VEXKOL-455405 format. One line per field, with one value per residue: residue number from 1; residue in three letters; x, y, z of N, C-alpha, C in turn. Coordinates in pm, 1 decimal, decimal comma. Example, Ala and Ser with C-alpha at 12.3 -4.5 7.8 and 13.67 -1.06 7.14 Angstrom:
// VEXKOL-455405
resi: 1:2 $
resn: ALA:SER $
n_xx: 1319,0:1285,0 $
n_yy: -569,0:-225,0 $
n_zz: 780,0:708,0 $
ca_xx: 1230,0:1367,0 $
ca_yy: -450,0:-106,0 $
ca_zz: 780,0:714,0 $
c_xx: 1320,0:1290,0 $
c_yy: -330,0:3,0 $
c_zz: 780,0:787,0 $
END
This chain:
// VEXKOL-455405
resi: 1:2:3:4:5:6:7:8:9:10:11:12:13:14:15:16:17:18:19:20:21:22:23:24:25:26:27:28:29:30:31:32:33:34:35:36:37:38:39:40:41:42:43:44:45:46:47:48:49:50:51:52:53:54:55:56:57:58:59:60:61:62:63:64:65:66:67:68:69:70:71:72:73:74:75:76:77:78:79:80:81:82:83:84:85:86:87:88:89:90:91:92:93:94:95:96:97:98:99:100:101:102:103:104:105:106:107:108:109:110:111:112:113:114:115:116:117:118:119:120:121:122:123:124:125:126:127:128:129:130:131:132:133:134:135:136:137:138:139:140:141:142:143:144:145:146:147:148:149:150:151:152:153:154:155:156:157:158:159:160:161:162:163:164:165:166:167:168:169:170:171:172:173:174:175:176:177:178:179:180:181:182:183:184:185:186:187:188:189:190:191:192:193:194:195:196:197:198:199:200:201:202:203:204:205:206:207:208:209:210:211:212:213:214:215:216:217:218:219:220:221:222 $
resn: MET:ALA:ASP:ARG:TRP:SER:ALA:VAL:SER:ARG:ARG:VAL:THR:ARG:ALA:ILE:TRP:SER:ALA:PRO:ALA:LYS:ARG:SER:GLY:ASP:GLY:ALA:LEU:ASP:ARG:ASP:GLU:PRO:GLU:ALA:ASN:PRO:LYS:ARG:CYS:ARG:ALA:SER:VAL:ALA:THR:ALA:LEU:GLN:ILE:ALA:SER:GLU:ASN:ARG:LEU:GLN:MET:THR:SER:THR:ASN:ALA:MET:ALA:MET:VAL:SER:ILE:ARG:ASP:ALA:GLY:LEU:ASP:ASP:ALA:GLU:THR:ILE:THR:THR:LEU:ILE:ASN:SER:SER:PHE:ARG:LEU:ALA:GLU:GLU:PHE:PHE:ILE:ASP:THR:ASP:ARG:ILE:ASP:SER:ALA:GLY:VAL:ARG:ASN:PHE:LEU:LEU:THR:GLY:GLU:PHE:LEU:LEU:ALA:GLU:LEU:GLU:GLY:ILE:THR:VAL:GLY:CYS:VAL:TYR:LEU:GLU:PRO:ARG:GLN:ASN:ASN:ARG:ALA:TYR:LEU:GLY:LEU:LEU:ALA:ILE:ASP:PRO:SER:ARG:GLN:GLY:ALA:GLY:LEU:GLY:SER:LEU:LEU:MET:ASP:ALA:THR:GLU:ASP:TYR:CYS:ARG:ARG:LEU:GLY:CYS:ARG:PHE:MET:ASP:ILE:ASN:VAL:VAL:ASN:LEU:ARG:ALA:GLU:LEU:PRO:GLY:PHE:TYR:GLN:LYS:ARG:GLY:TYR:VAL:GLU:THR:GLY:THR:SER:PRO:PHE:PRO:ASP:ASP:VAL:LYS:THR:LYS:VAL:PRO:CYS:HIS:PHE:ILE:GLU:MET:SER:LYS:PRO:LEU $
n_xx: 22122,4:22293,7:22581,0:22849,9:23059,5:23378,3:23649,4:23883,2:24152,4:24278,1:24476,2:24615,9:24546,2:24320,9:23972,3:23635,8:23313,2:22943,4:22654,1:22301,6:22180,4:22127,8:22002,7:22190,5:22378,8:22696,1:22994,7:24303,3:24416,1:24447,9:24666,4:24728,2:24974,8:25207,7:25315,6:25275,2:25399,6:25455,9:25574,8:25488,9:25224,0:25135,2:25167,2:24990,0:24750,0:24736,4:24691,4:24458,0:24302,9:24307,2:24124,0:23925,1:23844,3:23693,4:23428,4:23121,7:22933,0:22623,6:22552,8:22288,7:22188,7:22024,7:21892,8:22018,2:22250,0:22539,2:22880,0:23114,9:23443,8:23710,8:24001,6:24327,8:24533,6:24804,6:25104,0:25108,9:24825,1:24810,4:24734,9:24460,9:24316,0:24352,5:24212,6:23952,1:23913,6:23873,8:23721,4:23465,9:23441,7:23432,4:23185,6:23039,8:23150,9:23195,8:23028,7:23211,1:23480,7:23696,3:23946,3:24103,0:24083,3:24289,9:24636,1:24824,2:25083,2:25017,0:24839,0:25009,3:25174,1:24988,6:24988,2:25227,2:25206,6:24934,7:24676,9:24493,6:24171,3:24022,8:23727,0:23609,0:23407,3:23358,7:23629,4:23641,3:23763,4:23569,4:23508,0:23687,0:23841,3:24032,2:24241,3:24440,6:24697,8:24681,1:24755,3:24663,2:24476,1:24324,2:24178,5:24153,3:23934,3:23917,0:23894,0:23675,7:23538,9:23317,6:23262,1:23098,1:22863,9:22805,3:22705,7:22472,6:22370,3:22459,0:22717,5:22902,8:22847,4:22879,3:23191,9:23238,6:23138,6:23319,1:23544,0:23555,1:23481,0:23705,4:23930,7:23837,7:23880,1:24163,9:24219,1:24126,6:23958,9:23817,0:23695,9:23754,0:23670,6:23618,2:23446,3:23341,7:23205,8:23047,9:22920,2:22631,4:22454,7:22644,4:22657,6:22444,9:22427,4:22664,5:22615,9:22371,1:22492,1:22647,3:22828,3:22952,6:22951,5:23295,0:23450,7:23603,8:23805,9:24067,3:24021,4:24244,8:24513,2:24644,9:24438,0:24234,6:23901,1:23579,6:23417,5:23424,8:23539,6:23534,6:23638,9:23445,5:23453,1:23417,8:23350,7:23308,7:23282,3:23439,3 $
n_yy: -4382,0:-4466,4:-4658,0:-4679,0:-4880,2:-4843,6:-4896,0:-4671,0:-4451,8:-4206,9:-3961,3:-4081,8:-3911,7:-3823,8:-3803,7:-3844,7:-3756,2:-3696,3:-3651,1:-3688,8:-3415,0:-3250,5:-3123,5:-3024,7:-2978,8:-2777,8:-2806,9:-3793,6:-4002,9:-4361,0:-4639,5:-5000,9:-4994,0:-5033,7:-4749,0:-4420,8:-4335,5:-4092,3:-4040,3:-4294,8:-4323,5:-4109,3:-4241,7:-4451,7:-4260,4:-4194,5:-4417,3:-4501,7:-4293,7:-4325,7:-4553,7:-4455,4:-4307,3:-4429,6:-4440,3:-4288,7:-4042,5:-3844,5:-3490,8:-3270,0:-2968,2:-2665,0:-2588,0:-2749,3:-3055,0:-3080,9:-3161,1:-3275,2:-3285,2:-3430,3:-3436,9:-3497,7:-3240,0:-3029,1:-2857,3:-2637,0:-2546,8:-2425,8:-2143,5:-2108,6:-2316,8:-2203,8:-1980,1:-2015,0:-2205,3:-2037,7:-1832,3:-1989,7:-2064,3:-1795,9:-1729,4:-1900,5:-1886,5:-1623,0:-1519,6:-1578,7:-1581,7:-1373,2:-1382,9:-1503,4:-1860,3:-1987,6:-1972,8:-1942,5:-2037,2:-2243,3:-2401,4:-2553,1:-2664,4:-2865,4:-3020,0:-3157,3:-3319,2:-3470,3:-3477,6:-3257,8:-3290,4:-3158,8:-3063,0:-2976,7:-2754,8:-2716,8:-2656,6:-2472,5:-2439,9:-2561,3:-2657,4:-2844,7:-3071,1:-3192,2:-3493,9:-3671,5:-3893,4:-4133,4:-4358,8:-4662,8:-4797,4:-4558,1:-4281,9:-3900,9:-3664,9:-3328,2:-2935,2:-2927,7:-2738,6:-2539,9:-2337,9:-2039,0:-1943,9:-2188,4:-2336,9:-2560,7:-2699,9:-2980,4:-3040,8:-3065,2:-3323,9:-3474,6:-3425,8:-3566,1:-3820,9:-3896,2:-3887,5:-4061,8:-4301,4:-4346,2:-4339,2:-4597,4:-4781,4:-4763,9:-4912,1:-4806,9:-4798,3:-4643,0:-4326,8:-3995,1:-3710,1:-3340,6:-3111,3:-2745,0:-2691,0:-2460,9:-2447,2:-2499,3:-2657,1:-2826,7:-3101,4:-3271,1:-3287,4:-3458,5:-3682,6:-3774,8:-3882,1:-4112,4:-4045,6:-4047,7:-3887,2:-3897,6:-3771,5:-3457,2:-3170,8:-2911,8:-2589,5:-2456,3:-2288,8:-2058,7:-1871,3:-1658,6:-1602,8:-1479,7:-1555,5:-1838,5:-2168,6:-2492,3:-2829,8:-3057,4:-3400,6:-3647,7:-3974,5:-4250,1:-4573,9:-4712,4 $
n_zz: 870,8:596,2:547,2:273,6:142,3:-42,1:-281,0:-271,0:-430,5:-382,6:-237,9:70,3:303,2:243,6:297,0:202,8:297,1:331,2:456,7:560,8:665,4:1010,3:1286,7:1542,8:1865,1:1879,5:1978,0:2065,7:2026,3:2065,4:2104,8:2055,6:2180,9:2436,6:2493,9:2311,1:1992,5:1846,8:1565,2:1434,6:1509,6:1357,0:1106,8:1139,6:1169,6:892,2:747,2:872,6:748,9:516,8:536,0:591,1:385,8:222,3:342,5:255,5:346,1:326,2:301,5:349,4:274,1:330,3:58,9:-161,4:-262,0:-95,6:-92,8:163,8:236,6:437,8:595,8:703,8:894,5:838,8:904,1:773,9:798,8:1026,1:1069,8:959,3:1117,4:1376,9:1342,7:1266,4:1532,7:1726,0:1629,4:1607,7:1918,1:2060,1:2019,5:2110,0:2394,2:2517,7:2730,6:2950,5:2908,4:2761,2:2628,9:2307,3:2239,0:2156,8:2021,4:1702,4:1762,4:1964,6:1831,1:1648,0:1822,2:1901,1:1682,7:1695,9:1887,1:1839,4:1616,9:1378,5:1224,6:940,4:825,3:490,3:279,9:-17,6:-93,1:140,0:439,4:704,4:931,4:1235,6:1442,7:1684,9:1760,5:1993,0:2070,4:2310,5:2614,7:2698,8:2509,4:2482,2:2323,5:2284,8:2233,4:2127,2:2119,7:1903,6:1637,1:1463,8:1170,7:1262,0:1092,8:954,3:1157,9:1332,0:1112,4:1157,3:1084,4:1316,3:1434,2:1223,5:1189,3:1445,3:1428,4:1207,3:1341,9:1544,8:1433,5:1267,6:1490,8:1624,0:1401,6:1445,8:1646,4:1906,1:2195,6:2423,1:2381,0:2509,3:2633,0:2721,1:2869,9:2922,4:3229,5:3218,7:2975,8:2961,8:2742,1:2640,2:2770,4:2764,8:2464,1:2404,7:2565,2:2465,6:2253,9:2358,4:2552,7:2886,4:3218,6:3381,7:3581,8:3720,3:3625,2:3635,7:3529,1:3255,5:3422,5:3329,2:3171,7:3206,7:3336,3:3341,4:3535,1:3808,2:3675,7:3545,4:3396,7:3280,1:3270,8:3032,8:2878,7:2637,2:2538,6:2258,2 $
ca_xx: 22243,3:22346,2:22763,9:22860,8:23210,9:23430,7:23767,2:23921,8:24299,1:24316,8:24554,1:24569,3:24525,4:24199,6:23834,3:23490,9:23193,5:22867,0:22553,5:22165,7:22180,9:22019,4:22036,0:22280,5:22470,5:22859,8:23093,2:24262,7:24443,6:24536,9:24694,4:24749,4:25114,5:25210,9:25349,7:25220,7:25510,0:25375,9:25573,1:25436,7:25091,0:25085,9:25206,7:24862,6:24658,2:24715,6:24654,0:24294,8:24236,5:24279,2:24033,5:23812,9:23805,6:23604,5:23302,5:23053,3:22783,2:22544,0:22498,8:22205,8:22187,4:21862,7:21879,7:22113,6:22331,9:22676,6:22981,4:23195,2:23556,1:23763,4:24127,9:24416,5:24585,0:24940,8:25174,4:25051,3:24670,7:24789,5:24674,0:24307,6:24286,5:24362,3:24103,3:23822,0:23872,3:23848,2:23573,7:23378,7:23477,9:23424,8:23067,7:22979,1:23222,7:23240,2:22991,9:23285,1:23597,0:23721,7:24067,9:24100,2:24102,5:24423,1:24711,6:24883,3:25198,4:24940,6:24805,8:25129,6:25236,4:24922,6:25025,1:25322,0:25146,1:24794,6:24635,1:24391,5:24094,3:23953,5:23617,9:23597,1:23305,8:23401,2:23771,7:23670,3:23747,9:23417,1:23507,0:23802,9:23853,2:24163,3:24276,4:24554,1:24708,6:24720,5:24812,4:24541,2:24397,2:24202,8:24155,1:24123,1:23910,3:23892,1:23847,4:23546,1:23503,2:23271,3:23224,4:22967,5:22774,9:22744,7:22638,8:22348,1:22349,6:22527,7:22850,7:22954,4:22815,6:22972,1:23300,8:23219,5:23147,4:23433,0:23655,2:23541,6:23518,9:23855,3:23980,9:23791,0:23978,0:24304,2:24182,2:24096,9:23845,5:23731,3:23690,1:23761,9:23651,4:23637,3:23364,7:23339,3:23079,7:22926,6:22843,8:22528,4:22441,6:22727,8:22689,2:22351,1:22479,9:22728,5:22529,4:22287,0:22617,2:22669,1:22920,1:22904,0:23051,6:23351,6:23484,7:23595,1:23942,4:24060,1:24026,5:24384,0:24534,0:24668,9:24341,2:24171,9:23779,9:23509,9:23355,8:23530,1:23491,2:23623,3:23603,0:23354,8:23545,9:23319,2:23385,4:23233,6:23346,1:23447,5 $
ca_yy: -4306,6:-4532,2:-4660,8:-4758,2:-4897,7:-4886,6:-4853,8:-4514,8:-4484,4:-4081,6:-3922,9:-4129,5:-3847,9:-3762,2:-3857,3:-3766,4:-3786,0:-3676,4:-3713,4:-3623,5:-3265,6:-3269,8:-2972,3:-3022,8:-2875,8:-2805,4:-2748,7:-3825,5:-4128,5:-4413,1:-4777,9:-5119,7:-5008,9:-4920,1:-4586,2:-4353,8:-4284,9:-3950,7:-4062,6:-4422,0:-4268,0:-4028,0:-4357,6:-4507,9:-4221,0:-4167,2:-4551,9:-4476,3:-4167,5:-4418,9:-4657,8:-4396,2:-4253,3:-4537,9:-4429,4:-4179,9:-4003,1:-3726,6:-3388,8:-3209,2:-2820,1:-2612,5:-2572,2:-2855,6:-3125,1:-3053,8:-3253,1:-3246,5:-3366,2:-3455,8:-3477,3:-3447,1:-3109,1:-3006,9:-2730,4:-2507,3:-2504,7:-2363,8:-2056,1:-2126,9:-2363,8:-2118,5:-1845,7:-2125,3:-2232,7:-1882,5:-1773,9:-2071,8:-2082,2:-1668,7:-1705,7:-1956,9:-1893,9:-1472,8:-1477,2:-1609,7:-1564,0:-1271,5:-1401,3:-1607,7:-1988,8:-2068,5:-1908,3:-2048,9:-2124,3:-2361,6:-2500,6:-2605,2:-2756,0:-2967,2:-3069,9:-3246,4:-3440,7:-3519,7:-3428,7:-3226,1:-3336,4:-3050,7:-3053,8:-2848,0:-2779,1:-2653,7:-2605,5:-2365,2:-2524,2:-2493,7:-2721,9:-2882,0:-3159,0:-3239,1:-3566,9:-3688,3:-4050,2:-4172,4:-4471,1:-4790,9:-4782,3:-4449,0:-4162,0:-3779,5:-3541,6:-3194,3:-2833,5:-2936,5:-2621,0:-2519,4:-2202,0:-1988,7:-1926,9:-2311,9:-2392,2:-2612,7:-2793,5:-3089,0:-3043,8:-3113,9:-3437,1:-3529,7:-3471,2:-3642,7:-3939,1:-3929,1:-3897,2:-4207,9:-4403,3:-4390,6:-4396,5:-4715,5:-4818,2:-4766,3:-5045,9:-4761,5:-4852,3:-4577,6:-4184,4:-3912,9:-3541,1:-3258,9:-2983,9:-2645,6:-2677,3:-2334,9:-2492,3:-2601,1:-2727,0:-2956,9:-3265,2:-3326,0:-3348,2:-3568,0:-3789,3:-3859,8:-3982,4:-4232,3:-4030,2:-4016,3:-3815,2:-3958,5:-3697,7:-3302,2:-3150,8:-2771,1:-2484,6:-2395,0:-2155,6:-1930,1:-1863,0:-1571,7:-1639,0:-1377,1:-1628,1:-1986,4:-2264,1:-2666,0:-2910,3:-3215,1:-3521,3:-3751,4:-4098,0:-4341,6:-4698,3:-4724,3 $
ca_zz: 773,1:533,7:480,1:158,9:135,0:-186,4:-301,7:-346,5:-438,2:-407,1:-125,5:181,6:427,6:207,5:325,0:171,5:365,2:311,5:535,9:581,3:773,8:1117,7:1386,2:1670,0:1928,3:1869,1:2073,8:1998,5:1971,8:2118,1:2004,7:2163,9:2251,9:2611,4:2485,9:2198,3:1923,0:1714,3:1426,8:1400,0:1520,6:1204,6:1005,8:1141,9:1103,3:751,3:716,3:882,6:690,8:399,2:551,4:615,5:268,9:173,3:371,1:190,8:352,6:238,8:392,5:251,5:275,7:272,1:-98,4:-238,1:-196,2:-84,1:-68,8:265,8:273,6:572,9:566,4:844,4:884,9:822,6:979,3:716,4:820,6:1120,6:1086,1:943,7:1242,7:1477,2:1324,7:1289,4:1666,7:1820,7:1597,5:1687,9:2097,1:2102,3:1990,9:2253,3:2552,9:2537,9:2857,9:3036,3:2861,8:2691,0:2525,4:2209,4:2300,9:2092,6:1932,5:1614,0:1848,0:2040,0:1725,7:1577,5:1928,8:1898,5:1562,8:1706,0:1971,7:1773,3:1462,2:1376,0:1135,7:904,8:690,5:378,5:195,0:-171,3:-75,5:253,3:565,1:803,6:1098,9:1285,2:1568,8:1761,0:1844,7:2046,6:2094,5:2462,9:2637,5:2746,8:2417,4:2483,4:2242,2:2321,1:2136,6:2182,5:2006,2:1790,2:1602,4:1321,6:1135,4:1289,7:966,1:913,9:1272,2:1319,0:1011,0:1128,3:1095,0:1451,8:1452,0:1103,2:1248,8:1585,4:1357,6:1157,0:1407,5:1645,1:1329,8:1233,2:1592,5:1629,8:1295,0:1466,8:1765,4:2008,3:2234,0:2453,7:2371,8:2609,0:2613,3:2829,8:2813,7:3028,3:3291,7:3181,9:2852,9:2974,1:2614,1:2581,6:2830,8:2692,2:2310,0:2450,6:2625,3:2328,6:2145,6:2444,9:2670,0:3044,0:3290,9:3458,4:3658,9:3650,8:3605,3:3638,7:3371,3:3280,1:3532,8:3265,5:3105,4:3271,2:3305,8:3424,6:3617,3:3823,4:3578,2:3525,9:3312,7:3294,7:3186,2:2968,1:2829,6:2588,4:2459,7:2085,9 $
c_xx: 22314,3:22492,8:22751,8:23012,8:23255,0:23570,3:23814,2:24096,4:24325,8:24426,2:24514,3:24525,1:24370,1:24050,2:23725,1:23411,5:23090,5:22739,1:22426,9:22217,5:22091,8:22086,0:22113,0:22363,8:22620,5:22932,8:23215,5:24310,0:24514,3:24542,8:24744,9:24901,4:25086,8:25268,4:25324,9:25381,3:25440,8:25397,5:25511,4:25274,3:25022,0:25060,7:25020,1:24743,5:24616,4:24668,2:24470,3:24232,7:24227,8:24177,5:23889,0:23752,1:23717,0:23436,3:23247,3:22937,0:22708,6:22504,1:22414,1:22169,1:22074,2:21839,9:21944,1:22206,0:22468,6:22793,8:23103,0:23312,7:23626,2:23906,2:24211,9:24501,2:24741,1:24945,7:25106,9:24912,9:24695,5:24735,4:24513,4:24234,5:24264,1:24230,7:23953,6:23791,0:23817,0:23732,0:23430,4:23338,3:23429,1:23282,0:22983,6:23038,6:23234,7:23166,1:23093,6:23446,6:23645,2:23866,2:24042,6:24131,7:24242,5:24506,8:24777,2:25020,2:25114,7:24916,2:24929,8:25184,9:25122,2:24926,6:25127,2:25324,9:25021,8:24808,6:24493,7:24315,2:24008,9:23823,9:23601,7:23472,1:23341,6:23532,6:23744,0:23658,5:23665,3:23439,0:23620,9:23776,2:24004,4:24156,1:24418,3:24597,3:24749,3:24715,1:24674,1:24448,7:24286,7:24261,7:24092,6:24065,8:23878,2:23912,0:23807,5:23505,2:23428,6:23208,6:23083,7:22860,4:22740,7:22674,6:22487,2:22303,0:22400,3:22658,6:22930,2:22928,1:22887,5:23095,8:23318,5:23207,3:23247,7:23524,7:23656,5:23531,2:23635,7:23948,6:23948,6:23899,3:24108,4:24301,8:24175,6:23982,2:23770,9:23776,8:23663,3:23751,1:23629,9:23539,4:23330,8:23184,6:22977,2:22864,6:22737,1:22443,7:22493,0:22722,8:22583,4:22349,7:22558,4:22693,6:22447,4:22386,9:22665,9:22801,0:22848,5:23004,5:23132,7:23483,2:23502,8:23792,9:23964,3:24088,4:24169,8:24392,2:24574,7:24597,9:24268,5:24035,8:23675,9:23434,6:23425,8:23420,5:23584,7:23589,3:23519,7:23415,5:23402,8:23400,1:23274,3:23290,1:23316,6:23385,1 $
c_yy: -4424,1:-4524,4:-4727,7:-4743,9:-4922,2:-4845,9:-4733,0:-4498,6:-4327,3:-4068,6:-4012,9:-4055,2:-3774,7:-3833,1:-3795,7:-3822,6:-3713,9:-3722,9:-3624,0:-3520,8:-3287,0:-3142,8:-3036,8:-2956,8:-2904,3:-2770,6:-2731,2:-3959,2:-4225,9:-4592,4:-4846,5:-5105,1:-4928,6:-4775,7:-4556,1:-4306,6:-4181,0:-3994,2:-4193,7:-4399,9:-4192,4:-4135,2:-4409,1:-4433,0:-4191,2:-4310,4:-4554,8:-4424,4:-4247,9:-4510,3:-4583,7:-4331,8:-4332,2:-4499,5:-4305,2:-4167,6:-3897,1:-3640,6:-3278,5:-3068,5:-2769,7:-2653,5:-2671,3:-2959,6:-3117,6:-3153,1:-3199,8:-3341,5:-3364,9:-3529,2:-3425,7:-3314,1:-3126,1:-2875,3:-2609,8:-2440,2:-2431,3:-2233,4:-2045,9:-2203,4:-2263,1:-2006,5:-1911,6:-2177,7:-2106,3:-1844,8:-1842,1:-2043,9:-1911,6:-1666,3:-1760,8:-1942,3:-1730,0:-1459,4:-1514,5:-1588,9:-1451,1:-1280,8:-1486,1:-1731,1:-2041,9:-1965,2:-1972,2:-2109,7:-2260,5:-2491,7:-2573,7:-2699,1:-2876,8:-3051,5:-3174,7:-3339,5:-3516,7:-3485,7:-3362,3:-3280,4:-3215,1:-3100,6:-2933,2:-2868,7:-2654,2:-2572,5:-2504,6:-2471,9:-2455,5:-2565,2:-2820,2:-2954,6:-3172,0:-3379,4:-3640,7:-3825,3:-4042,8:-4318,2:-4568,1:-4780,9:-4656,6:-4325,8:-4035,8:-3696,7:-3415,4:-3069,5:-2860,0:-2804,1:-2604,2:-2362,1:-2140,9:-1987,1:-2081,1:-2403,4:-2426,1:-2704,2:-2979,3:-3129,8:-3097,8:-3256,2:-3529,4:-3536,2:-3564,0:-3781,8:-4024,9:-3977,4:-4046,9:-4320,3:-4453,0:-4410,9:-4556,0:-4816,2:-4842,3:-4842,5:-4914,1:-4789,1:-4767,9:-4412,7:-4105,0:-3749,8:-3465,1:-3145,9:-2874,6:-2664,3:-2575,4:-2359,4:-2601,1:-2717,0:-2851,1:-3098,8:-3333,3:-3363,2:-3433,3:-3736,7:-3856,0:-3935,1:-4083,8:-4225,8:-4010,6:-3967,2:-3921,1:-3917,5:-3539,1:-3279,0:-2986,0:-2702,7:-2490,2:-2266,2:-2052,6:-1852,2:-1769,7:-1597,6:-1522,7:-1442,9:-1783,7:-2109,6:-2391,7:-2740,9:-3016,5:-3303,6:-3605,3:-3875,2:-4173,2:-4468,1:-4690,0:-4859,0 $
c_zz: 738,0:512,6:352,9:137,7:-20,5:-192,7:-338,7:-302,6:-438,4:-271,0:-4,6:265,5:379,4:253,1:261,6:244,4:317,8:388,8:561,5:712,7:887,1:1204,7:1535,8:1749,6:1917,4:1951,2:2088,0:2035,7:2072,2:2050,8:2107,8:2174,7:2342,7:2610,9:2321,9:2133,5:1812,3:1580,9:1381,9:1419,4:1375,5:1096,8:1011,4:1109,7:936,2:684,6:731,0:818,0:555,6:379,7:535,4:484,6:194,2:208,3:291,0:278,6:296,8:353,5:303,9:328,5:279,2:143,3:-184,7:-157,6:-205,0:-31,9:65,3:281,6:408,5:517,2:670,5:808,7:889,8:919,5:886,3:712,4:923,1:1184,1:1045,2:1052,9:1359,6:1441,8:1325,4:1432,1:1786,9:1770,2:1629,2:1867,6:2118,7:2123,5:2109,0:2399,4:2583,8:2658,1:2971,7:3047,9:2774,2:2594,8:2423,9:2270,6:2272,6:2016,4:1801,2:1672,3:1920,6:1945,6:1669,6:1693,6:1931,2:1800,0:1582,8:1777,6:1938,6:1629,6:1472,9:1203,4:1081,7:817,9:611,6:286,3:46,9:-137,8:43,6:392,0:678,5:923,3:1121,9:1401,0:1592,5:1810,6:1882,3:2085,8:2252,9:2466,3:2684,5:2667,7:2434,1:2344,5:2309,2:2202,6:2194,5:2090,0:1911,3:1795,5:1502,0:1303,6:1163,2:1216,7:919,5:1039,9:1254,2:1221,9:1032,9:1137,8:1192,6:1451,8:1346,3:1135,5:1361,6:1506,9:1260,9:1243,7:1519,8:1565,5:1299,3:1350,6:1632,2:1562,7:1372,7:1592,2:1905,8:2081,8:2367,7:2397,2:2466,5:2583,5:2716,5:2762,9:2936,0:3090,7:3287,0:3082,0:2867,4:2892,9:2589,1:2647,2:2780,0:2524,9:2299,6:2487,7:2542,6:2234,4:2238,7:2562,4:2784,4:3107,6:3397,3:3544,1:3647,2:3640,3:3626,9:3508,1:3385,1:3337,3:3409,4:3185,9:3208,8:3211,6:3385,3:3563,5:3683,8:3718,9:3577,5:3419,6:3368,1:3210,2:3180,1:2922,2:2741,6:2514,4:2349,4:2076,7 $
END
């Protein structure tokens, strides 16, 4: 995948990406400071997106070339993010969970502690991912979600690439993720991207599941 860097002076919160589509399985940040400061982190995120906007990757659909733009979300995107996450996760997790994965209040709370990146195609949000600032030069990535009608086209990998790249540019040295142990397809997908299992943690107590489950913790160096 070839990278081309050039100066782009549009809004600092916008990044344009395009990459060759490939089939894959679809599924925040840390700084060199002892304690993450959300306001200062948001400034760093905007700076990173400005840098990331210089990277252009090309995504090929079945019949045509499409441009996918990556931007950071605001509070006014909460409803769109909620709908996208729930539709994506419902398709993959309905065999062990009946409830929605998140509500709009939960999304807004996440926006107070971290960031969502949105993938947009022709003005429509088709993917999202959450990043959260953490200590010790680590980044956390979660809630990777792709519109069910767009899955299998490489958008998940595109968002992962974008997130890892810009967290790396923020000075993060490690990326951490959690995957549900019942999602047997996910560990292999992330292992191919360089993630290794580091432990386990409990599934949220307030979420009722049809069968017992837990998170598998994974990490990779950036």
